[in-house]
C-alpha positions as CSV (number, residue, x, y, z in Angstrom):
1,X,23.9,26.3,-62.4
2,X,27.3,27.0,-60.8
3,X,30.3,27.7,-63.0
4,X,33.7,26.9,-61.7
5,X,35.9,29.9,-62.4
6,X,39.6,30.4,-61.8
7,X,41.4,33.7,-61.6
8,X,43.9,33.3,-64.4
9,X,47.3,35.1,-64.5
10,X,46.8,38.5,-65.9
11,X,48.9,39.5,-68.9
12,X,49.0,43.2,-69.8
13,X,50.2,45.3,-72.7
14,X,52.5,48.3,-72.5
15,X,49.6,50.5,-71.5
16,X,48.9,48.3,-68.5
17,X,45.6,47.0,-70.0
18,X,44.5,43.4,-69.6
19,X,45.1,41.4,-72.8
20,X,41.9,39.6,-73.7
21,X,40.1,38.3,-76.9
22,X,37.7,40.8,-78.5
23,X,34.0,40.3,-77.8
24,X,32.9,41.8,-81.1
25,X,32.5,38.5,-83.1
26,X,29.9,37.5,-80.5
27,X,28.1,40.8,-81.2
28,X,27.9,39.9,-84.9
29,X,31.0,41.8,-86.2
30,X,34.3,40.6,-87.6
31,X,37.5,40.8,-85.6
32,X,38.7,43.7,-87.8
33,X,35.7,45.9,-87.3
34,X,35.9,49.2,-85.4
35,X,32.8,49.2,-83.3
36,X,32.2,52.4,-81.3
37,X,29.6,53.5,-78.8
38,X,29.3,57.3,-78.8
39,X,28.1,58.2,-75.4
40,X,27.0,61.4,-73.7
41,X,27.9,61.5,-70.0
42,X,26.7,63.4,-66.9
43,X,23.2,63.9,-68.2
44,X,20.9,65.8,-66.0
45,X,23.5,67.8,-64.0
46,X,22.2,71.1,-65.3
47,X,19.7,72.8,-67.5
48,X,22.5,73.8,-69.9
49,X,23.6,70.2,-70.2
50,X,20.0,69.1,-70.8
51,X,19.6,71.6,-73.6
52,X,22.7,70.4,-75.3
53,X,21.8,66.7,-74.9
54,X,18.4,67.2,-76.5
55,X,19.8,69.2,-79.4
56,X,22.3,66.4,-80.1
57,X,19.8,63.6,-79.7
58,X,17.4,65.4,-82.0
59,X,19.9,65.1,-84.9
60,X,19.3,61.3,-84.7
61,X,23.0,60.5,-85.1
62,X,24.0,59.9,-81.5
63,X,21.6,57.9,-79.3
64,X,23.5,56.9,-76.2
65,X,23.9,58.6,-72.8
66,X,23.5,58.1,-69.1
67,X,21.8,60.1,-66.4
68,X,22.9,61.0,-62.9
69,X,19.8,60.2,-60.9
70,X,20.9,62.3,-57.9
71,X,21.3,65.5,-59.9
72,X,18.7,68.3,-59.5
73,X,17.9,68.7,-63.2
74,X,17.2,65.0,-63.7
75,X,13.4,65.2,-63.8
76,X,13.5,67.8,-66.6
77,X,15.8,65.6,-68.7
78,X,13.8,62.4,-68.2
79,X,10.6,64.1,-69.4
80,X,12.4,65.6,-72.4
81,X,13.8,62.1,-73.3
82,X,10.4,60.5,-72.9
83,X,9.0,63.0,-75.3
84,X,11.8,62.6,-77.8
85,X,11.6,58.8,-77.6
86,X,8.3,59.0,-79.3
87,X,10.2,60.0,-82.5
88,X,13.7,58.5,-82.0
89,X,14.8,55.3,-80.3
90,X,17.3,56.4,-77.7
91,X,19.8,54.4,-75.6
92,X,19.6,55.7,-72.1
93,X,21.4,54.4,-69.0
94,X,21.9,55.2,-65.4
95,X,25.2,56.9,-64.5
96,X,25.7,55.3,-61.1
97,X,27.7,57.5,-58.7
98,X,29.2,57.6,-55.2
99,X,30.9,61.0,-56.0
100,X,29.8,64.7,-56.3
101,X,33.0,66.5,-57.4
102,X,32.0,70.1,-57.9
103,X,33.0,72.7,-55.3
104,X,29.7,74.6,-55.0
105,X,27.3,72.3,-56.8
106,X,26.8,69.0,-54.9
107,X,24.3,66.2,-54.8
108,X,23.3,63.8,-52.0
109,X,22.5,60.1,-51.9
110,X,19.0,59.0,-52.7
111,X,18.8,56.0,-50.4
112,X,20.0,57.5,-47.1
113,X,22.1,60.3,-45.6
114,X,23.1,58.3,-42.6
115,X,26.9,58.9,-42.0
116,X,27.3,55.4,-40.8
117,X,26.7,54.1,-44.3
118,X,29.9,55.8,-45.5
119,X,28.0,57.3,-48.4
120,X,28.4,60.9,-47.3
121,X,31.1,63.4,-46.3
122,X,30.9,65.6,-43.2
123,X,28.6,68.0,-45.1
124,X,26.1,65.2,-46.0
125,X,27.0,65.1,-49.7
126,X,28.5,62.3,-51.8
127,X,32.3,62.3,-51.8
128,X,34.2,64.9,-53.8
129,X,36.7,62.4,-55.1
130,X,36.9,58.7,-56.0
131,X,39.6,57.8,-53.4
132,X,37.5,59.0,-50.5
133,X,34.4,57.2,-51.9
134,X,36.3,53.9,-52.2
135,X,37.8,54.3,-48.7
136,X,34.5,55.1,-46.9
137,X,31.4,53.6,-48.7
138,X,30.3,50.4,-47.0
139,X,29.5,47.9,-49.8
140,X,26.0,46.9,-48.5
141,X,25.0,50.6,-48.4
142,X,26.7,51.2,-51.7
143,X,24.4,48.5,-53.1
144,X,21.4,50.2,-51.5
145,X,22.3,53.5,-53.1
146,X,22.9,51.9,-56.5
147,X,19.5,50.3,-56.4
148,X,17.9,53.6,-55.4
149,X,19.5,55.4,-58.4
150,X,18.3,52.7,-60.8
151,X,14.8,52.6,-59.3
152,X,14.5,56.4,-59.3
153,X,14.8,56.6,-63.1
154,X,12.6,53.5,-63.7
155,X,9.8,54.9,-61.4
156,X,9.7,58.0,-63.7
157,X,8.9,55.6,-66.6
158,X,12.3,55.6,-68.2
159,X,13.4,52.5,-70.0
160,X,17.1,51.9,-69.1
161,X,19.2,50.1,-71.6
162,X,22.5,50.1,-69.6
163,X,24.3,51.1,-66.5
164,X,27.7,52.9,-66.3
165,X,29.4,54.8,-63.6
166,X,30.4,58.4,-62.7
167,X,34.2,58.7,-62.3
168,X,34.3,54.9,-62.5
169,X,33.3,54.6,-58.8
170,X,31.0,51.6,-59.2
171,X,33.6,49.8,-61.3
172,X,36.2,49.8,-58.5
173,X,37.0,46.2,-57.4
174,X,35.3,46.9,-54.1
175,X,32.0,47.5,-55.8
176,X,32.3,45.7,-59.1
177,X,30.7,42.5,-57.8
178,X,27.6,44.5,-56.8
179,X,27.5,46.1,-60.2
180,X,27.5,42.7,-61.9
181,X,24.9,41.4,-59.4
182,X,22.6,44.3,-60.2
183,X,23.2,43.9,-64.0
184,X,22.1,40.3,-63.7
185,X,19.1,41.1,-61.4
186,X,17.8,44.0,-63.5
187,X,18.8,42.3,-66.7
188,X,20.5,45.5,-67.9
189,X,24.1,45.4,-69.1
190,X,26.7,47.3,-67.1
191,X,29.5,49.1,-69.0
192,X,32.7,47.5,-67.6
193,X,35.9,48.8,-69.3
194,X,39.3,47.3,-69.6
195,X,41.0,50.1,-67.6
196,X,44.8,50.5,-67.7
197,X,47.3,50.7,-64.9
198,X,47.8,54.4,-65.9
199,X,44.2,55.1,-65.4
200,X,44.3,53.6,-61.9
201,X,47.4,55.7,-61.2
202,X,45.6,58.8,-62.4
203,X,42.7,58.0,-60.0
204,X,45.2,57.5,-57.1
205,X,44.2,53.8,-56.8
206,X,47.1,52.1,-58.6
207,X,47.4,49.5,-55.9
208,X,44.0,48.0,-56.9
209,X,44.7,47.4,-60.6
210,X,45.7,43.7,-60.1
211,X,42.4,42.9,-58.3
212,X,40.5,44.6,-61.1
213,X,42.3,42.6,-63.8
214,X,41.6,39.4,-62.0
215,X,37.9,40.3,-61.9
216,X,37.9,41.2,-65.6
217,X,39.5,37.8,-66.4
218,X,36.7,36.0,-64.6
219,X,34.1,38.0,-66.4
220,X,35.8,37.4,-69.8
221,X,35.7,33.7,-69.1
222,X,31.9,34.0,-68.8
223,X,31.6,35.8,-72.1
224,X,30.8,39.1,-70.5
225,X,30.8,42.0,-73.0
226,X,33.8,44.0,-71.6
227,X,34.4,47.3,-73.3
228,X,38.0,46.8,-74.7
229,X,38.8,50.5,-75.1
230,X,37.4,53.7,-73.7
231,X,38.4,57.1,-74.9
232,X,37.6,60.8,-74.2
233,X,39.0,64.2,-75.1
234,X,40.1,66.6,-72.5
235,X,37.4,68.5,-70.6
236,X,39.6,71.5,-70.7
237,X,39.3,73.9,-73.7
238,X,41.5,73.3,-76.6
239,X,42.4,75.4,-79.7
240,X,40.6,73.1,-82.1
241,X,38.3,70.4,-80.5
242,X,37.3,68.9,-83.8
243,X,40.9,68.3,-84.6
244,X,41.4,66.7,-81.2
245,X,38.5,64.3,-81.9
246,X,39.8,63.6,-85.4
247,X,43.1,62.4,-83.8
248,X,41.1,60.4,-81.3
249,X,38.9,58.7,-83.9
250,X,42.0,58.0,-86.1
251,X,43.6,56.1,-83.2
252,X,40.7,53.7,-82.8
253,X,41.6,50.1,-83.7
254,X,39.4,47.0,-84.1
255,X,37.2,46.0,-81.2
256,X,34.6,47.5,-79.0
257,X,35.3,51.1,-77.9
258,X,33.3,53.5,-75.7
259,X,33.8,57.2,-76.3
260,X,32.3,59.6,-73.9
261,X,31.5,63.3,-74.2
262,X,30.3,66.0,-71.8
263,X,28.3,68.5,-73.9
264,X,26.6,71.6,-72.5
265,X,25.5,75.0,-73.5
266,X,27.9,77.8,-72.5
267,X,26.1,80.1,-70.1
268,X,26.3,81.6,-66.5
269,X,24.8,78.4,-65.0
270,X,27.5,76.2,-66.5
271,X,30.3,78.6,-65.5
272,X,28.9,78.7,-62.0
273,X,29.0,74.9,-61.7
274,X,32.3,74.1,-63.4
275,X,34.2,77.2,-64.4
276,X,37.3,75.1,-65.2
277,X,35.6,73.0,-67.8
278,X,32.7,75.1,-69.0
279,X,34.4,76.0,-72.3
280,X,35.6,72.5,-72.9
281,X,32.0,71.1,-72.4
282,X,30.7,73.7,-74.8
283,X,33.3,72.6,-77.3
284,X,32.0,69.0,-77.1
285,X,28.6,70.4,-77.9
286,X,29.9,72.3,-80.9
287,X,31.7,69.2,-82.2
288,X,28.7,67.0,-81.9
289,X,26.5,69.5,-83.7
290,X,29.0,69.7,-86.5
291,X,28.4,67.5,-89.6
292,X,32.2,67.3,-90.1
293,X,32.5,65.1,-87.0
294,X,30.1,62.5,-88.5
295,X,32.0,62.5,-91.8
296,X,35.1,61.5,-89.8
297,X,33.3,58.4,-88.5
298,X,32.8,57.3,-92.1
299,X,36.4,58.3,-93.1
300,X,37.9,56.1,-90.4
301,X,35.5,53.2,-91.0
302,X,33.8,53.4,-87.6
303,X,30.6,51.5,-87.0
304,X,28.4,53.2,-84.4
305,X,26.8,50.8,-81.9
306,X,24.5,51.2,-78.9
307,X,24.0,49.4,-75.5
308,X,20.4,48.7,-76.7
309,X,21.9,46.5,-79.4
310,X,24.5,45.0,-77.0
311,X,21.8,44.0,-74.6
312,X,20.6,41.3,-77.0
313,X,23.9,39.5,-76.5
314,X,23.9,40.3,-72.8
315,X,20.5,38.7,-72.3
316,X,21.8,35.5,-73.9
317,X,24.5,35.1,-71.1
318,X,22.9,36.7,-68.1
319,X,21.2,33.6,-66.8
320,X,24.6,31.9,-66.0
321,X,26.4,35.0,-65.0
322,X,28.2,34.6,-61.7
323,X,29.1,37.5,-59.5
324,X,30.1,35.9,-56.2
325,X,33.6,34.8,-57.4
326,X,34.3,38.5,-58.1
327,X,33.4,39.3,-54.5
328,X,35.8,36.7,-53.2
329,X,38.6,38.4,-55.2
330,X,37.7,41.8,-53.7
331,X,37.6,40.4,-50.2
332,X,40.8,38.5,-50.4
């Protein structure tokens, strides 16, 4: 079945986000509900991060997170998650990446290190920033690498409930058609957020926001479960991280929101990998181990949701999901 899709004119709000109807009624909620996915990012990058993640998951309050398949501590985390999954139903995805941003702690592609693919920098690692990745990665090899990252986790026996992307690399208009294609093929929903013009400016890619909004508009016409809002607190240390998250939670309005965290145990390993954000990541860990944080969820009427639950809706639309029109937008 072929669906005729037209790229409608994009209307944006003051934040430069695309204005679109909420998807939450199709997920079984009312239009006034605050539906939030609490998500742990960058899983597997270090032993200290793995320790933090298992501590948090073991509380049985947060269940969602995504793993960087290329990272060296990935096998340890996968085994720990498989063990914990015998007691708690987790919601684990693949954190697709074309980037490896740390100065002295880098990872390589899984599929190939051939420089002609555009996947690697002069040192043979994934790119240190999003702008270089977008400029250099050849789409067909980007698809090859994304497949390799998904397959690497599945071959270890991990049940994937979703896909998302490190530094939003796989969501860029150049690669978004591939992401949707793989979501359809693997029958796993991909987290695709309604990103603002300000976020594209922050990433140094503000010239691409119009293409992205046109692609989102086409996906919205097909009933794709686009994440309407995504939020995060600073990775830098702050005086009171719980207070920062209180303000963040208070700001959430009706609709589907994805909040991501980067928890890790504070130690020499973490300081060696990312000295600038080591304290901030530990503060995320402290907040998520604090019962007061979960009281705030109740206080602000937030309903916690998972991609495992969202996948039931995704499977109802995946058969007729069209990704080729998105490709035509990115080419033109």
